[in-house]
N, C-alpha and C positions, 0 to 999 in steps of 0.2 A: 965683516962677512958679506957675502952676496946673497941677498934675499929675493926669492922669486914669488911673484903673485900671478898665477894663471887665472884665466876666466873660468868661472864655474860652468860645467857642462851638463849638470842634472837638468832635466826638463823643468821649465818654469822657475828655475833658480836664478834670481836677479841680484843676489847679494855678491859682495866681493870682500876679500880678507883684509884689504887696506884701503884707506881713503887718502886723498891728497894730503890731508892734515897729518895722518900717521906716517905717511911716506916722508914728509918733511922732518918729522921727529926721528925716524930711522936714520936719515941722512945726516942730521945733526949729531947723532950718536956715532957716526963714522962708517955706516954701512952703505953698500950699493944696493939699490932696489930696481929690479927688473919687473915691469908690469906688462902683461899681454895687452895688445891693442884691443880697445873696447871692453876691457875687463870690468869696468865700473859703469858702463853705459846704462845697464838695466836699472841701476840704483841712482842714476842721474849724477854720477861722478865721472866727468868726461876726460878724455885723453889730454886735452890742453891743460887742465888743472893738475893732472899727474906730472906732466912735463914741466910745468911751472914750479912744482914742488921739488923737482930734481930727479924724478924717476927716469929710467931709460925704458922707452917703449919698444916692445918686441912684437913682431908680426907672427912669427912661428913659435908656438908654445914649446916645441921640442928644444929650442935653444934655451929657454928658461930652465927646463928640467935638466939640461946638460950642464949649464953654467952655475946654477944656484947651489949654495951649501944648505940653505933652508928654504923649504916650500911652505907658503902660507895659503891654506884653503879654507873654505867654509864647510863643504861636505866631503864625505869619504871618497877616495879615488874610485873612478868609474871607467868604463870603456869609452875611449875617445873615438867616436864614429868617423870624424873627419880624417883621422890618420890611420884608423883601423888598428889601434894599439891601446892597451889598458894604461891608465895613468901610472900605475905602479911600475909597469915595464918601461916607462919613460925615465924613471928615477934610477939613481946609481947608488952603489954601496957606500954607506957612511953618511948619506944625505938625511937631513932631518925633515920630517913632515909634521906640521902642526895644524890640526883640523879636528872636526868632530868625526871620530872614527867609528864610534859605537861598536867596539869589538865583540861584545857579547851577543849582539843581534845575529841570528842564524844566517841572514842574507849576506853578512859581511865576513863569515868565517873563511871562505876560500880566499878572499882578498887579503885578509890579515895574515894568513899562512904564506901567501905570496910575498907580502911585505917582509916577513921574516926571512924567507928564502933569498930575497933580493938584497938583504943586508940593510934595509931601511930602518932608521930609528924613528919610530912612530910615537907621537905625543898627542893624546886625545883630550880635547877640551871638556868632554863630559866627565873627566876624572878630577877636575879641579875641586879640592876639598872646600867645604864651607867653613873656613876659618877667617878671622878678621883680616889678616895680612894678604889673603888671596881674593878679597872681595872685588878689587878692581880688575882681576883677571877672569872672573867667573862668567864666562860667556854663556854657560848653561842657564844661569839665572837671568841674564839679559835676554836671551832668546825665549826663555819661558815666559817672561813678561809679554813679549811680542805674541807668542803663540796663544797665551791665555786670552788676550784681547781679540786678536784676529780670528782665532778658532771659534769664539762665541759669535762673532760677526758672521762667519761662514755658516754656522748653524742657523742663524737668523735668515740668511739668504736661501738656505735649502728647505727650511720649514715651510709647510704648505698652509700655514695659518698666521694670524697676527700673534705677536708676542705680548704686547700690553693689553690691558683691559680696554675694549673698544665699545663705545656707546654709539648707537645709530638709530635711525627711525624705526627699524624693525626689531629692536631689542639690543641686548648687550652680549658681548663675546667675552668669555672669561680669559684671563691671562694664561699664557702658556706655562706649563710646569717644566722647570729645568733642574736637573740633578748634576752636580759636579762631584766626581769621585777623585779624590786626591787633592787636598787643600794646601799644596805647596805654592810656590810662586805663581806658576801658571794657573793653578786652580783658583787661587784668590783673585787673580786678575779676571778670570772668567766669571767668577761670582759677581764681582763689581760691575763688569760689563753687562751681564744678564740683568742685574738689578736696574742699571741705567736704561736698559731696553724695555723694562716693565714686566719681566717674568716673575713668577712666584718661584723662588730659588731654594733648593735643598742642597745639602752638602754632606759628604761622608769621607771620613779619614780615620784610619786605625789609630792615629796618634791623637790623644786628647788635647794637646796643646794646639795642634793644627786645626782641630775641630773648633776650638774656642776662637781662633782667629777668624774662621769662616762665620761663626755665629756673630762676631763683632761687626761683620759686613752685612748682616741682616739675613743670613741663610738659616733655614730650619735644618737642624742637625739630625741625621739618621744614625742612630746608635748601632754600632757594628758588634758590640759585645766583646771586643778584644782588649785585654788588660795591657797597661802601658809597658810592663816588663816584656811582653811578647811583641809589642808593636814598635818600640822606640830603640833605635840603634844609636851608637856614638855620634855626636854632632847634631842630634835631632832628626836624623833621617829615619825613614821607615825601614823596618826589618822585613826580611822574607819570612812569611808566616809558615807555620807547620801545616800539614794537610788538614788537621783538625780545625784550626782557627780559620784556615782558608774556606772551609766548608761553612763555618759559622758566618763569615763575612758574606758569602754568596747568598746564604739563606736569608740574612737580614735585608739584603738588597733586592731580592727577587720580586717581592710584592710591590715595593716602591717603584722599581723600574717599569713595571707594567702600566703605571699611571703617568709616566713622564712623556713629554713631547720632545725634550732635548736631554740627552745624556752626554756629558763632557767628561772624557777619561784622561787623567793625567797622573795616575799612580805609578811611581817608579821606586825601585830599590837600586841605589848606586852600584854601578859596575856589574849588574846582573840583568837577566831578562826581566821585562816587565811582568808583573803577576797577571794571569788571566782571571779577571774578575767577572766579566759579563759573558755568560754562556750563550750558545745558540738558542736554547730554550727561552732565555730571558729576552732575546731579540724578538723571537716569535710572539712573545706576550705583549709587545708594544703595539700601539695603534698604527695602522698604515699611515704613512706621511710623516712619521716621527723621524728624528735625526740623532745619530750618534757621531760625535767627533772624537776620534781616538788619537790624541797627540802623543801617546806613548808608543806609537808604531815604530819609531826609530829603534826602540829596544824590544821589539817583538809585538807590542800592542796589549791593551787591557781587555779587548774584546776578542773572543775566540775566532770570529769569522771576519775580522777586518782584513781587507786585501791591501797589502802594502803598496803605497804610491798612487792609489787611484781613489776616486769616489765611486761607490758601488751601491746598488739597491738590492737588499736581500730581505725576503719575507716582508716586503712593503716598507722597509725601513732604509733610509739613506744612511750609509756608513761612510764617513769621511776618513780615508786612510792616507791623505796627502802627507808626504814626509817633510816638506819644507815650508810649513805654514808661515814662519817669520819672513820667508822670502816674498810674501805678499805685502809686506811693509818694507820694501827694500831700502829706502833711504834711511829710515829710523833704525832698522835692525842692523844695517851695515855700519852706521855711525857707532852704535853700541859695540858691535862685534869687533870692529877694527881696533877700537881703544882697548878692549879686553886683551886682544892678541898682542898689541904693542906692549902692554904692561907685563904680560907673561914673558915675552922675549926679553924685555928689560931685566926681568928677574933671573932668567936663565943664563944670560950672557955675562961672562967674566973673562977679562983679558982678551976681549975682542972675539970670543968664540963661545958657543954653548958648552957649558960644563955642568953635567947633571950630578946632583948630590942626592943619592938615594936615602940619605938620612933625613933629608928635608921632605916633609909630608906632601908638599906640592909636587916636587919632582917625582917622588915615588908613586904618587897616585895617578899621574898622567902617562907613565911609561907603558907602552903596549908591546913594542918590539925593540930590542936593544941593539940592533945591528947584526944579530946572530940568530936569535930565537924569540919566540913568543913568551912574554913574561907576565902578561896581564891575567890576574887570578880569575876575574869574572869571566873572561873569554875562555880560559882554559876549562873552567867548570862547565860552561855552556857547551863546550866541545867534548866533554867527557874525558878530559885529559887529567 
């Protein structure tokens, strides 16, 4: 196959979908790899290294979209301002796209419909199931590790006070209070990072098993009052709560949030919009100078007033809505991501081409558009289809 690796065009996105190491693996597997000039420069993977690995370097990204059978990206397709054309419109019918599409997120609905209309076969990395044989393909887990660490560091940078307990000549300053909502991979990494920074850490998750893991890292658990049968889906994921239990969760968190200096949001339901857990009233209750980091923003966000893609200040609270937090750790996150993508392609390729088996839970879970229509259930539900 001919595999294309364009440079990411999202603002402040420095990751790339392949490293010289994974390019060399693709070529050993018999594929041709086209890499856009300077695609990896932001992550410190330079053109000379790609060339030495056997990649063909391409100046004009339109050539990559024209020639490649498979496009590997990090983020969803966007408008390419250099050429005045959307990345989806550079693609051709029957071409495969492997990236984080986040098809259920409202901001991506128009783009996903355009993919279907253009005959693109979209495979989304946020659909990889958490099963043992898919672990080395699970880019969502890899990037969640990065987002949990870097997101808490960003909170520390934005916070207007010390995080650890500080003793000085005029007295002592109490440690900051940090609440992590959603104790999945990102949340656990955020808890560990907040503890290392010296915060007093609290955690909340509707799943009792996840809450126990947070407790094992030293967090004080906020009881949300949701029974496991309402909270836990197949594979250990969180379920979408009924309106009744959603109200109970918000009620349990309202008083706690008012006392927090940092609120880290990472609660997700696979394939669906992120649940809105933090209301505007809760934000108003926080002390001026506090910080919310909403890493669930790619799937709509856990805070009702997070502005996607930017850092904002509302009601005196800094709300971090940056969509590509792992991109702030470009070398480490690219290395992890590129290996996940290589392993996925290796799984999908049979007889020198991608052959989807919709009886395989990996293939079925990642398919967004099949070359003719939108087939992703979560996206269709979010669109009211």
